[in-house]
Backbone as a chain_set.jsonl record, in Angstrom:
{"seq": "MSRVEDIDRKIVGLLAGDGRMSYTDLGRATGLSTSAVHQRVRRLEQRGVIRGYAAVIDAESVGLPLTAFISIRPIDPSAPDDAPERLRSLAEIEACHSVAGEESYILKVRVRAPSELETLLARIRAEANVSTRTTIVLSTPYEQRPLDV", "coords": {"N": [[107.668, 95.004, 72.624], [105.748, 97.574, 71.377], [106.041, 99.972, 68.677], [107.723, 102.931, 69.612], [107.385, 106.362, 69.806], [109.695, 109.076, 69.043], [109.6, 111.205, 70.931], [108.399, 109.941, 73.077], [110.372, 108.082, 73.607], [112.343, 109.767, 74.566], [111.118, 110.657, 76.933], [110.923, 108.199, 78.298], [113.656, 107.613, 78.542], [114.488, 109.743, 80.19], [112.979, 109.212, 82.52], [114.042, 106.731, 83.148], [116.517, 107.45, 84.045], [115.859, 109.026, 86.228], [113.385, 108.208, 88.063], [111.688, 109.678, 89.619], [111.282, 112.08, 88.493], [109.561, 115.09, 87.921], [106.412, 115.839, 86.258], [106.411, 118.416, 85.316], [109.177, 118.994, 85.058], [109.813, 117.037, 83.19], [108.31, 118.006, 81.068], [109.652, 120.43, 80.549], [112.083, 119.418, 79.656], [111.365, 118.121, 77.348], [109.887, 119.844, 75.829], [107.159, 119.816, 75.946], [103.822, 120.399, 77.252], [102.908, 120.247, 80.726], [100.553, 118.745, 81.143], [100.403, 117.332, 78.726], [102.697, 115.734, 78.885], [102.012, 114.23, 81.13], [99.817, 112.771, 80.121], [101.138, 111.273, 78.126], [102.962, 109.76, 79.667], [101.159, 108.274, 81.216], [99.967, 106.795, 79.145], [102.202, 105.339, 78.251], [102.634, 103.783, 80.506], [100.226, 102.303, 80.567], [100.499, 100.839, 78.203], [102.53, 99.189, 78.918], [105.152, 99.829, 78.477], [106.468, 101.396, 80.343], [106.944, 99.762, 83.201], [106.922, 100.035, 85.928], [107.967, 101.693, 88.984], [110.753, 102.07, 91.117], [112.634, 102.1, 94.188], [116.144, 102.337, 94.368], [118.129, 100.29, 96.122], [120.872, 100.175, 98.365], [122.441, 97.307, 98.754], [124.412, 96.4, 100.56], [124.172, 98.222, 102.659], [121.799, 97.429, 103.82], [122.426, 95.083, 104.989], [123.127, 92.977, 103.254], [125.714, 92.08, 102.007], [126.978, 90.238, 100.309], [127.044, 89.299, 97.033], [126.141, 87.083, 94.466], [126.353, 85.154, 91.432], [124.521, 82.514, 90.255], [124.671, 79.837, 88.242], [122.433, 77.56, 86.842], [121.635, 74.168, 86.023], [119.556, 71.605, 84.794], [119.474, 68.455, 86.449], [118.264, 66.241, 85.393], [117.745, 66.35, 82.139], [115.388, 65.773, 80.767], [113.331, 66.395, 82.417], [110.559, 68.534, 83.437], [110.811, 72.016, 82.555], [110.814, 73.849, 84.962], [112.159, 75.334, 86.857], [112.27, 78.194, 87.486], [109.699, 78.632, 88.647], [109.774, 76.837, 90.792], [111.725, 78.002, 92.349], [110.871, 80.522, 92.951], [109.941, 81.344, 95.488], [112.174, 81.795, 97.043], [113.576, 84.263, 98.722], [116.114, 85.361, 98.589], [116.908, 85.346, 95.981], [117.38, 87.643, 93.581], [117.13, 88.055, 90.85], [116.231, 86.165, 87.927], [117.41, 84.739, 85.081], [116.771, 83.397, 81.925], [118.96, 81.616, 79.898], [121.119, 81.135, 77.023], [123.288, 78.445, 76.21], [125.415, 76.26, 78.171], [124.211, 76.221, 80.719], [120.87, 76.558, 82.067], [119.601, 78.66, 83.39], [120.522, 81.773, 84.928], [120.986, 82.948, 88.12], [120.72, 85.814, 90.143], [121.842, 86.511, 93.281], [121.567, 87.685, 96.676], [123.068, 87.736, 99.821], [123.789, 87.509, 103.409], [126.181, 86.345, 104.304], [128.947, 84.049, 103.61], [128.211, 81.522, 104.644], [125.431, 81.616, 104.519], [125.123, 81.685, 101.765], [126.02, 79.154, 101.116], [124.025, 77.575, 102.341], [121.818, 78.478, 100.857], [122.533, 77.581, 98.276], [122.311, 74.8, 98.639], [119.55, 74.615, 99.096], [118.551, 75.546, 96.623], [119.514, 73.553, 94.88], [118.151, 71.306, 95.887], [115.388, 72.045, 95.752], [114.936, 72.612, 93.043], [116.073, 70.549, 91.676], [118.65, 70.666, 90.386], [121.996, 71.195, 89.069], [124.657, 73.346, 90.134], [126.662, 76.263, 89.442], [128.754, 78.603, 90.765], [129.477, 82.078, 90.96], [131.125, 84.456, 92.751], [130.64, 87.843, 93.489], [133.078, 90.31, 93.551], [133.358, 93.101, 93.46], [131.307, 95.865, 92.384], [131.486, 97.857, 89.868], [129.536, 99.314, 88.414], [125.95, 99.199, 88.1], [122.499, 98.643, 87.187], [122.208, 100.614, 85.255], [120.684, 103.23, 83.373], [118.691, 102.39, 80.515], [119.698, 102.886, 77.147], [117.633, 104.339, 75.371]], "CA": [[107.217, 96.369, 72.801], [105.342, 98.184, 70.119], [106.816, 101.145, 68.263], [107.682, 104.065, 70.524], [107.753, 107.613, 69.14], [110.923, 109.697, 69.537], [109.339, 111.989, 72.144], [108.171, 108.974, 74.147], [111.698, 107.533, 73.938], [113.008, 110.759, 75.409], [110.469, 110.579, 78.249], [111.346, 106.935, 78.917], [115.06, 107.763, 78.915], [114.568, 110.64, 81.35], [112.459, 108.513, 83.694], [114.98, 105.656, 83.495], [117.582, 108.085, 84.814], [115.3, 109.572, 87.468], [111.986, 107.808, 88.102], [110.902, 110.636, 90.4], [111.254, 113.359, 87.773], [108.195, 115.62, 87.877], [105.85, 116.086, 84.937], [106.859, 119.757, 84.934], [110.557, 118.878, 84.579], [109.765, 116.263, 81.944], [107.81, 118.928, 80.053], [110.738, 121.351, 80.197], [113.119, 118.679, 78.923], [110.848, 117.62, 76.064], [109.18, 120.889, 75.105], [105.717, 119.559, 76.017], [103.149, 120.918, 78.438], [102.826, 119.288, 81.83], [99.434, 117.826, 80.921], [100.744, 116.438, 77.603], [103.646, 114.747, 79.411], [101.253, 113.345, 82.012], [99.058, 111.852, 79.255], [102.078, 110.358, 77.473], [103.475, 108.822, 80.68], [100.058, 107.365, 81.521], [99.827, 105.889, 77.997], [103.364, 104.433, 78.284], [102.364, 102.836, 81.594], [99.131, 101.417, 80.137], [101.016, 99.95, 77.155], [103.54, 98.306, 79.484], [106.508, 100.298, 78.181], [106.932, 101.674, 81.712], [106.318, 98.689, 83.986], [106.839, 100.377, 87.332], [108.968, 102.587, 89.54], [111.286, 101.427, 92.313], [113.798, 102.686, 94.839], [117.371, 101.553, 94.213], [118.614, 100.078, 97.485], [122.244, 99.723, 98.535], [122.297, 96.014, 99.428], [125.331, 96.31, 101.693], [123.628, 99.033, 103.75], [120.703, 96.716, 104.477], [122.924, 93.824, 105.541], [123.283, 91.923, 102.246], [126.941, 92.472, 101.317], [127.512, 89.227, 99.401], [126.282, 89.084, 95.802], [126.68, 85.981, 93.659], [125.59, 84.668, 90.282], [124.451, 81.054, 90.303], [124.197, 79.223, 87.003], [121.829, 76.266, 87.15], [121.375, 73.251, 84.909], [118.791, 70.477, 85.325], [120.174, 67.173, 86.559], [117.58, 65.4, 84.405], [117.319, 67.254, 81.062], [114.044, 65.457, 80.28], [112.358, 66.867, 83.413], [109.939, 69.813, 83.052], [111.622, 73.218, 82.76], [110.022, 74.641, 85.903], [113.031, 75.861, 87.909], [111.87, 79.519, 87.989], [108.539, 78.514, 89.532], [110.202, 76.139, 92.009], [112.627, 78.85, 93.13], [110.263, 81.843, 93.121], [109.729, 81.689, 96.903], [113.446, 82.068, 97.721], [113.708, 85.723, 98.73], [117.5, 85.753, 98.324], [117.091, 85.442, 94.537], [116.958, 88.962, 93.1], [116.793, 87.973, 89.429], [116.374, 84.86, 87.277], [117.513, 84.957, 83.636], [116.903, 82.238, 81.045], [120.132, 81.896, 79.074], [121.59, 80.148, 76.06], [124.579, 77.904, 76.616], [125.361, 75.016, 78.943], [123.255, 76.361, 81.803], [119.516, 76.944, 81.675], [119.275, 79.935, 84.024], [121.487, 82.401, 85.829], [120.305, 83.609, 89.232], [121.477, 86.803, 90.902], [121.414, 86.37, 94.671], [122.222, 88.528, 97.687], [122.986, 87.131, 101.148], [124.561, 88.174, 104.451], [127.488, 85.738, 104.595], [129.222, 82.824, 102.857], [127.443, 80.383, 105.17], [124.076, 81.733, 103.962], [125.212, 81.296, 100.357], [126.124, 77.685, 101.118], [122.685, 77.069, 102.641], [120.976, 78.788, 99.708], [122.895, 76.661, 97.192], [121.713, 73.494, 98.951], [118.109, 74.741, 98.88], [118.326, 75.636, 95.177], [119.738, 72.221, 94.302], [117.097, 70.389, 96.326], [114.052, 72.455, 95.317], [114.793, 72.642, 91.585], [116.744, 69.363, 91.125], [119.61, 71.213, 89.442], [123.385, 71.376, 89.482], [124.941, 74.773, 90.188], [128.014, 76.816, 89.31], [128.607, 79.885, 91.451], [130.488, 83.121, 90.828], [130.93, 85.462, 93.796], [130.979, 89.197, 93.046], [134.048, 90.979, 94.421], [132.951, 94.51, 93.505], [130.374, 96.231, 91.315], [131.771, 99.228, 89.423], [128.242, 99.941, 88.127], [124.813, 98.333, 87.768], [121.222, 99.339, 87.042], [122.363, 101.789, 84.401], [119.5, 103.464, 82.543], [118.775, 101.919, 79.143], [119.881, 103.918, 76.135], [116.487, 104.179, 74.489]], "C": [[106.855, 96.924, 71.44], [106.194, 99.424, 69.86], [106.623, 102.3, 69.251], [108.172, 105.292, 69.779], [108.999, 108.212, 69.787], [110.7, 110.461, 70.844], [109.082, 111.067, 73.337], [109.487, 108.326, 74.57], [112.45, 108.489, 74.86], [112.429, 110.726, 76.828], [110.92, 109.323, 78.983], [112.799, 107.031, 79.381], [115.239, 108.644, 80.141], [114.09, 109.941, 82.623], [113.358, 107.348, 84.116], [116.136, 106.211, 84.319], [117.123, 108.607, 86.157], [113.8, 109.312, 87.476], [111.088, 108.751, 88.884], [110.815, 112.004, 89.727], [109.806, 113.826, 87.636], [107.732, 115.792, 86.437], [106.29, 117.451, 84.413], [108.268, 119.7, 84.359], [110.634, 118.07, 83.293], [109.296, 117.153, 80.789], [108.892, 119.89, 79.597], [111.77, 120.651, 79.311], [112.666, 118.233, 77.533], [110.138, 118.68, 75.233], [107.67, 120.693, 75.082], [105.128, 120.233, 77.248], [103.117, 119.82, 79.503], [101.709, 118.285, 81.597], [99.723, 116.861, 79.77], [101.722, 115.346, 78.057], [102.906, 113.735, 80.279], [100.475, 112.317, 81.181], [99.978, 110.835, 78.592], [102.61, 109.325, 78.459], [102.391, 107.8, 81.023], [99.877, 106.333, 80.392], [100.991, 104.88, 77.957], [103.205, 103.384, 79.386], [101.297, 101.827, 81.172], [99.596, 100.415, 79.088], [102.076, 98.993, 77.684], [104.966, 98.682, 79.123], [107.185, 100.659, 79.498], [106.195, 100.685, 82.609], [106.232, 99.001, 85.469], [107.966, 101.311, 87.725], [109.453, 101.941, 90.833], [112.438, 102.238, 92.894], [114.992, 101.76, 94.598], [118.024, 101.493, 95.585], [120.062, 99.628, 97.467], [122.201, 98.451, 99.388], [123.2, 95.901, 100.653], [124.792, 97.072, 102.9], [122.496, 98.341, 104.489], [121.114, 95.302, 104.892], [123.042, 92.681, 104.555], [124.524, 92.206, 101.404], [127.458, 91.474, 100.279], [126.555, 89.012, 98.227], [126.946, 87.958, 95.036], [125.761, 85.712, 92.48], [125.675, 83.153, 90.31], [123.867, 80.566, 88.99], [123.633, 77.861, 87.358], [121.545, 75.486, 85.874], [120.608, 72.066, 85.478], [119.646, 69.212, 85.395], [119.587, 66.203, 85.549], [117.052, 66.309, 83.297], [115.914, 66.97, 80.521], [112.949, 65.91, 81.254], [111.751, 68.192, 82.943], [110.849, 70.996, 83.393], [110.845, 74.167, 83.674], [110.858, 75.225, 87.049], [112.608, 77.251, 88.384], [110.682, 79.454, 88.955], [108.938, 77.852, 90.852], [111.019, 77.038, 92.931], [112.043, 80.222, 93.469], [110.146, 82.262, 94.595], [111.025, 82.005, 97.652], [113.758, 83.564, 97.618], [115.125, 86.198, 98.406], [117.771, 85.924, 96.824], [116.497, 86.764, 94.052], [116.5, 88.912, 91.649], [117.031, 86.56, 88.924], [116.323, 85.104, 85.77], [117.628, 83.626, 82.914], [118.021, 82.561, 80.066], [120.399, 80.782, 78.066], [122.96, 79.666, 76.526], [124.397, 76.632, 77.424], [124.335, 75.069, 80.068], [121.899, 76.789, 81.264], [119.158, 78.344, 82.173], [120.477, 80.452, 84.781], [120.686, 83.191, 86.847], [121.239, 84.647, 89.838], [120.944, 86.748, 92.324], [122.191, 87.33, 95.566], [121.978, 87.898, 99.059], [123.908, 87.867, 102.12], [125.98, 87.647, 104.586], [127.697, 84.488, 103.741], [128.43, 81.612, 103.355], [126.004, 80.419, 104.661], [124.058, 81.353, 102.488], [125.267, 79.772, 100.253], [124.761, 77.046, 101.381], [121.742, 77.293, 101.463], [121.27, 77.851, 98.545], [122.27, 75.288, 97.419], [120.204, 73.53, 98.708], [117.774, 74.794, 97.397], [118.463, 74.267, 94.535], [118.587, 71.276, 94.636], [115.735, 70.759, 95.732], [113.859, 72.392, 93.811], [115.428, 71.438, 90.901], [117.725, 69.766, 90.015], [121.032, 71.101, 89.989], [123.672, 72.871, 89.392], [126.417, 75.058, 89.927], [127.908, 78.245, 89.809], [129.789, 80.804, 91.201], [130.166, 84.179, 91.873], [131.423, 86.808, 93.274], [131.942, 89.819, 94.051], [133.748, 92.466, 94.56], [132.041, 94.769, 92.313], [130.655, 97.671, 90.905], [130.517, 99.994, 89.011], [127.221, 98.853, 87.857], [123.566, 99.197, 87.733], [121.376, 100.649, 86.295], [121.103, 101.982, 83.589], [119.732, 102.936, 81.124], [118.96, 103.094, 78.202], [118.786, 103.737, 75.101], [116.479, 105.309, 73.506]], "O": [[107.591, 96.75, 70.469], [106.964, 99.859, 70.716], [105.504, 102.601, 69.665], [109.25, 105.272, 69.185], [109.323, 107.9, 70.933], [111.518, 110.375, 71.76], [109.489, 111.362, 74.461], [109.695, 108.052, 75.752], [113.108, 108.067, 75.811], [113.175, 110.764, 77.806], [111.261, 109.382, 80.164], [113.136, 106.585, 80.478], [116.039, 108.338, 81.025], [114.717, 110.06, 83.675], [113.43, 107.013, 85.298], [116.671, 105.524, 85.189], [117.894, 108.635, 87.117], [113.029, 110.113, 86.949], [109.864, 108.639, 88.822], [110.331, 112.968, 90.321], [108.929, 113.041, 87.276], [108.543, 115.878, 85.515], [106.513, 117.622, 83.215], [108.538, 120.278, 83.306], [111.428, 118.383, 82.405], [109.815, 117.066, 79.677], [109.04, 120.141, 78.401], [112.264, 121.225, 78.341], [113.49, 117.997, 76.65], [109.821, 118.447, 74.067], [106.974, 121.328, 74.29], [105.854, 120.594, 78.174], [103.277, 118.635, 79.21], [101.897, 117.091, 81.83], [99.332, 115.696, 79.831], [101.595, 114.186, 77.667], [103.142, 112.531, 80.178], [100.476, 111.129, 81.503], [99.634, 109.657, 78.505], [102.702, 108.143, 78.128], [102.667, 106.603, 81.111], [99.66, 105.15, 80.653], [100.781, 103.704, 77.663], [103.598, 102.23, 79.211], [101.453, 100.628, 81.399], [99.143, 99.271, 79.079], [102.482, 98.075, 76.972], [105.897, 97.937, 79.427], [108.33, 100.279, 79.742], [104.976, 100.759, 82.759], [105.534, 98.301, 86.203], [108.81, 101.672, 86.905], [108.667, 101.335, 91.562], [113.126, 102.967, 92.179], [114.85, 100.538, 94.624], [118.422, 102.517, 96.141], [120.445, 98.793, 96.648], [121.957, 98.511, 100.593], [122.786, 95.359, 101.678], [124.936, 96.621, 104.036], [122.253, 98.631, 105.661], [120.267, 94.437, 105.117], [123.056, 91.52, 104.964], [124.411, 92.534, 100.223], [128.295, 91.833, 99.451], [125.411, 88.597, 98.408], [128.173, 87.885, 94.965], [124.565, 85.998, 92.518], [126.762, 82.581, 90.381], [122.713, 80.847, 88.667], [124.263, 77.091, 88.084], [121.26, 76.046, 84.815], [120.967, 71.564, 86.543], [120.444, 68.943, 84.497], [120.315, 65.434, 84.92], [116.029, 66.97, 83.479], [115.314, 67.835, 79.883], [111.764, 65.814, 80.936], [112.359, 68.898, 82.138], [111.564, 70.973, 84.395], [110.286, 75.164, 83.216], [110.312, 75.57, 88.097], [112.583, 77.483, 89.592], [110.67, 80.151, 89.969], [108.481, 78.27, 91.916], [111.008, 76.86, 94.149], [112.662, 80.996, 94.199], [110.247, 83.452, 94.896], [110.969, 82.446, 98.8], [114.152, 84.058, 96.562], [115.304, 87.341, 97.985], [118.745, 86.57, 96.438], [115.286, 86.977, 94.103], [115.588, 89.64, 91.259], [117.906, 85.846, 89.415], [115.33, 85.609, 85.246], [118.487, 82.81, 83.25], [118.041, 83.639, 79.472], [119.962, 79.644, 78.238], [123.699, 80.412, 77.169], [123.343, 75.998, 77.366], [123.661, 74.076, 80.342], [121.79, 77.312, 80.155], [118.5, 79.115, 81.475], [121.337, 79.687, 85.218], [119.823, 83.996, 86.494], [122.426, 84.38, 90.026], [119.747, 86.917, 92.554], [123.312, 87.731, 95.255], [120.847, 87.57, 99.416], [124.698, 88.724, 101.724], [126.89, 88.398, 104.938], [126.736, 83.93, 103.21], [128.025, 80.769, 102.555], [125.416, 79.369, 104.398], [123.088, 80.764, 102.009], [124.622, 79.181, 99.387], [124.388, 76.081, 100.714], [120.961, 76.41, 101.109], [120.343, 77.372, 97.892], [121.754, 74.681, 96.481], [119.642, 72.576, 98.17], [116.818, 74.157, 96.955], [117.619, 73.867, 93.733], [118.108, 70.537, 93.775], [115.007, 69.884, 95.261], [112.749, 72.147, 93.339], [115.34, 71.306, 89.68], [117.648, 69.287, 88.884], [121.248, 70.937, 91.19], [122.998, 73.585, 88.649], [127.288, 74.219, 90.157], [127.072, 79.013, 89.334], [130.944, 80.379, 91.225], [129.069, 84.736, 91.883], [132.501, 86.896, 92.686], [131.666, 89.853, 95.25], [133.87, 93.028, 95.648], [132.009, 93.994, 91.357], [130.13, 98.604, 91.513], [130.438, 101.202, 89.234], [127.56, 97.743, 87.446], [123.574, 100.34, 88.191], [120.765, 101.659, 86.643], [120.501, 101.002, 83.151], [120.841, 103.026, 80.598], [118.431, 104.179, 78.444], [118.978, 103.069, 74.085], [115.592, 105.381, 72.656]]}, "num_chains": 1, "name": "protein.A"}
């Protein structure tokens, strides 16, 4: 990310906390006019600083109460590092992070039941030719906290 001015950082921080904040409210919070805020937000979007807006969904409410982190490591270390592409079509995978350490990637997954997690693990192993290590989430005190920009 290129250099972001202090006022733009404030706008980004406000939008990270409430992506539906109006330009008028952003203007009040930053001391800018509504049109100036609108231009700055548009510029931040064009530069890729703001990549999008999304609703935060309660996974349990939509029938996905089981969250797990799956660490994967290639069975054949000389094979191409293409696990993210091989696994992209698995809708249960919410996030894929490349990591340093023994594993190559950590996947965040959400499923309906332990049996679905077991099936998903088998699919991940087969499709990406990897070994897995799984950690099941018992509770989530917080997540998706706004960045401190």
